[in-house]
C-alpha positions in Angstrom: 114.7 256.1 36.3 113.4 254.4 33.4 113.7 250.5 32.4 116.7 251.3 29.7 118.5 253.5 32.4 118.0 250.4 35.4 119.1 247.4 33.0 122.5 249.8 32.1 122.8 250.3 36.0 122.5 246.6 36.6 125.1 245.4 33.7 127.5 247.8 35.2 126.9 246.7 38.7 127.5 242.8 37.9 130.5 243.6 35.6 132.4 245.4 38.9 131.5 242.7 41.2 132.8 240.0 38.1 135.9 242.5 38.0 136.5 242.4 41.8 136.7 238.9 42.3 138.2 237.4 39.3 141.8 237.1 40.9 139.9 234.6 43.0 138.8 232.5 40.4 139.4 228.5 40.7 141.3 226.8 37.8 140.4 223.0 37.6 143.4 221.1 37.8 144.6 219.2 34.6 144.0 215.1 35.3 146.9 213.3 35.8 148.0 210.7 32.7 146.4 207.1 33.6 149.0 204.5 32.5 146.9 201.4 31.1 147.5 198.0 31.8 148.9 196.5 28.2 148.9 193.3 27.0 152.2 192.1 26.3 151.8 189.1 23.5 155.5 188.2 23.5 155.5 185.2 25.7 152.3 183.9 24.5 148.6 184.4 26.3 147.9 185.7 29.7 150.9 187.9 30.0 150.8 191.7 30.4 153.3 194.6 31.1 153.4 195.7 34.6 152.9 199.2 34.6 155.8 201.3 34.1 158.5 198.6 33.5 159.3 196.6 30.2 158.4 193.2 32.3 155.8 191.0 31.5 153.7 189.2 34.3 151.1 186.0 34.1 149.1 185.5 36.9 147.6 181.3 36.7 146.8 178.5 39.1 143.8 176.1 40.0 141.3 175.2 42.5 141.0 171.6 43.3 138.9 169.4 45.2 139.4 166.2 45.7 138.5 162.7 47.7 140.9 159.9 48.4 139.9 156.2 49.0 141.9 153.6 50.7 143.2 152.1 53.7 143.9 155.4 56.4 143.5 157.3 53.3 145.9 160.3 52.9 145.4 163.3 51.7 147.1 165.7 49.1 149.3 167.2 51.7 147.7 166.3 55.2 147.0 162.9 56.6 143.9 161.6 58.6 144.9 160.9 62.2 142.2 157.6 62.4 141.8 154.9 60.4 139.3 156.5 57.9 139.3 154.8 54.3 138.1 158.0 53.0 139.3 161.5 53.1 138.4 165.2 51.3 141.2 167.7 50.7 141.2 170.6 48.9 143.4 172.7 47.0 144.4 176.4 45.7 147.6 177.2 43.8 148.4 180.4 42.5 151.4 180.7 40.5 153.0 184.0 39.1 155.5 184.0 36.0 157.6 186.9 35.3 159.6 187.7 32.2 161.5 190.0 30.4 164.0 190.3 27.4 167.8 190.8 27.8 170.8 190.5 25.7 170.8 186.4 26.5 167.2 185.8 26.1 164.1 185.9 28.1 165.2 186.5 31.8 161.9 184.3 34.0 161.3 184.1 37.4 158.7 182.0 38.5 156.5 181.5 41.9 154.4 179.1 42.9 152.5 179.5 46.1 150.1 176.5 47.2 148.0 175.6 50.5 146.6 171.9 51.4 143.5 172.2 53.5 141.9 168.7 54.9 139.6 170.6 56.3 139.4 174.2 58.2 142.5 174.2 60.7 144.5 171.5 59.4 145.9 173.3 56.4 149.4 173.0 55.2 150.8 176.1 52.8 154.0 175.9 51.1 156.2 177.3 48.4 155.9 174.6 45.5 158.5 176.3 43.4 160.7 179.5 42.8 163.1 179.9 40.9 165.6 181.7 38.1 165.7 181.0 34.8 168.0 182.5 31.9 170.0 181.4 28.6 169.4 177.1 29.9 170.2 178.2 33.1 167.7 177.4 36.1 168.3 178.1 39.9 165.9 177.5 43.0 163.1 175.4 44.4 161.6 173.6 41.2 160.5 169.7 39.9 163.1 167.6 38.4 163.0 165.3 35.7 161.9 162.5 38.1 158.5 164.1 38.8 157.5 163.5 35.1 155.5 160.1 34.4 152.9 158.2 32.1 149.7 160.1 31.4 147.4 158.1 33.8 147.6 157.5 37.8 148.9 154.1 37.7 152.2 154.0 37.2 154.6 154.4 39.9 158.2 155.3 38.0 159.4 158.6 39.9 161.0 159.5 43.1 159.3 160.1 46.7 160.1 163.7 46.4 160.8 166.1 43.3 161.1 169.0 44.5 164.4 170.1 45.3 166.5 173.2 45.4 168.6 172.6 42.1 171.2 174.3 39.9 170.5 173.2 36.7 171.8 173.7 32.5 169.1 172.6 29.9 169.9 172.6 25.9 166.9 172.5 24.3 164.8 173.2 20.9 161.9 172.5 19.6 162.3 168.9 19.0 164.9 167.9 21.7 166.3 168.8 25.2 169.6 167.4 27.3 170.3 169.1 30.4 172.3 167.8 33.8 171.5 169.1 37.5 172.7 169.3 40.8 169.8 168.4 43.7 170.1 169.0 47.0 168.6 165.9 48.0 168.1 167.3 51.9 164.6 165.8 52.3 164.7 162.5 50.3 166.0 159.0 51.0 169.1 158.4 53.6 169.8 155.2 55.4 169.2 154.8 59.1 171.7 156.3 60.8 172.9 158.9 58.3 171.8 162.5 58.1 169.7 164.2 55.8 172.2 166.3 54.1 172.6 164.4 50.5 173.5 165.8 47.3 172.8 164.6 43.7 173.6 164.6 40.1 170.8 163.9 37.6 170.5 164.2 34.1 167.6 164.3 31.3 167.9 163.4 27.5 164.1 163.6 25.8 162.3 164.8 22.6 160.0 164.6 20.0 159.9 162.9 16.5 156.5 162.9 14.6 154.0 161.0 16.9 156.7 159.4 19.0 158.3 161.2 22.2 161.3 159.8 24.0 163.2 160.2 27.4 166.0 159.2 29.6 167.0 160.5 32.8 169.2 159.0 35.8 170.5 160.4 38.7 173.2 159.5 41.4 172.8 159.9 45.4 176.2 160.5 46.8 175.4 160.1 50.1 173.8 156.8 49.5 176.2 155.9 46.8 173.7 154.6 44.8 172.0 155.5 41.4 169.0 155.1 39.2 168.7 154.7 35.3 164.9 155.7 33.5 164.0 155.4 30.2 160.0 156.3 29.2 158.4 157.0 25.6 154.9 157.4 24.1 153.7 156.3 20.3 149.8 157.6 18.9 148.6 154.2 17.8 144.8 154.0 16.8 142.6 156.3 19.0 145.0 156.1 21.5 148.6 157.2 22.7 150.7 153.8 24.0 153.2 154.7 26.9 156.0 152.4 28.1 158.6 152.9 30.8 161.1 150.8 33.4 163.2 151.7 36.0 166.1 150.2 37.9 168.1 151.1 40.9 171.4 150.0 42.1 170.1 150.5 45.6 167.4 152.4 47.7 168.1 156.2 47.2 166.3 159.7 46.8 165.8 159.0 43.2 164.3 156.1 43.0 163.6 153.4 46.0 160.1 151.8 45.7 162.0 148.7 44.0 164.9 147.6 42.5 163.3 147.7 38.8 160.1 148.0 37.5 158.2 148.1 34.0 155.0 150.2 33.3 152.6 150.5 30.4 149.8 152.4 29.4 146.9 153.0 26.9 145.6 156.6 26.9 142.2 156.5 24.6 141.3 159.8 23.3 137.3 158.1 23.7 135.9 162.0 22.6 137.2 165.4 22.5 136.5 165.7 26.4 136.8 162.2 27.5 140.5 160.1 27.8 140.2 156.5 29.1 143.8 155.3 30.3 144.3 151.6 31.6 147.7 150.9 33.0 149.8 148.3 34.6 152.7 148.1 36.2 155.6 145.1 37.5 157.9 145.3 40.2 161.2 143.4 40.5 162.6 143.1 44.6 159.7 145.7 46.1 160.2 147.1 49.2 163.0 147.5 51.7 164.3 145.3 54.5 167.4 146.1 56.4 168.7 148.8 53.9 168.2 147.0 50.7 165.5 145.8 48.3 163.2 142.8 49.2 164.8 140.4 46.9 161.9 137.8 48.2 159.2 140.1 47.0 157.5 141.1 43.8 154.6 143.1 43.4 152.1 143.9 40.3 149.8 146.7 39.8 146.8 147.4 37.6 144.6 150.5 37.3 142.6 152.7 35.2 142.1 156.3 35.1 138.9 158.4 33.5 140.0 162.2 32.6 136.8 164.4 31.4 136.8 168.0 30.4 133.3 169.4 31.8 134.0 172.2 30.1 136.6 175.0 29.5 139.3 175.0 32.2 136.8 172.7 34.4 137.7 169.0 34.5 137.1 166.0 36.1 139.1 162.7 36.9 138.4 159.5 38.4 141.6 156.4 39.4 141.6 153.3 40.8 144.2 151.2 41.5 145.1 147.7 42.6 148.4 146.9 44.3 149.5 142.7 45.1 152.8 141.8 46.1 154.1 138.4 47.0 154.6 139.5 50.7 152.5 141.2 52.9 148.4 142.6 52.0 147.0 143.4 48.4 145.6 147.5 48.2 143.0 148.9 46.5 143.0 153.1 46.5 142.0 155.7 44.2 140.6 159.1 44.2 138.0 161.4 42.5 138.7 164.9 41.5 137.3 168.1 40.4 139.5 171.0 39.1 139.3 174.2 37.9 142.1 176.1 36.2 142.9 179.7 35.2 
């Protein structure tokens, strides 16, 4: 057999083998389509579409490390068991914000999870907020208007507890808002012999006009049958912003119980693009509670300084020191140093 015949025979044999196994050929499966995460820019930066839905989700939060100073220092969320005048605490907070468009406007849901760690074993985890918001109506666990305050760390013009299960309606535009809420004051102030099952009705009005901002809020504690009223405003003057506030309480209640009345002032100086220095002062009339009512024989004053510094984008440092001197009782100096990384 010559070479030509050998080549023809080999080709024929290979062709026969190929034909015999053609039915067993492996066919690669078509890859499934992958749905990539899409950016949602309808509600601002940071939102993305949850795959397979038209709901936009934003994940944010911060990590905070803070050292508190003061007599028997109290940490953010846990307290020392001894008599140390300083204590360190670390906080981690994570917020989920979901938004979707409806015929009534944006439907918003917010969940905020927070853990405060005094040390590796003494930790307090909590639901810091969880609420539904649509067309101005809000329901769930959220902070009231009484959580607002001046920008420094000296003023004491808010409730001791400002996080409530509430139902609220708030009308708002770019420069004005007005609303009313019904608050469960279950962990608020209650008189001796009473049970902590208060209901409160609160209102808030505020807005801005050029360099001026204002807020007027009030609350009535139905169980204690007492109420409180507060007015606050800021205006840009020179290199900073002047803030003034005044509060009056008819009697100790869940909305305000530090004193019968108080006035506070501060001046937030924008020293540089990254540095803000805020001195503040406050005066209390009839400070403290005696036998279920404000102490008529005790006034107090407070002075302090807060320094805020932006180290880099999303990384901040804050330090504050405050001095309180009541007519009756010992004077006290408190403060803290904080580092916070936001994302």
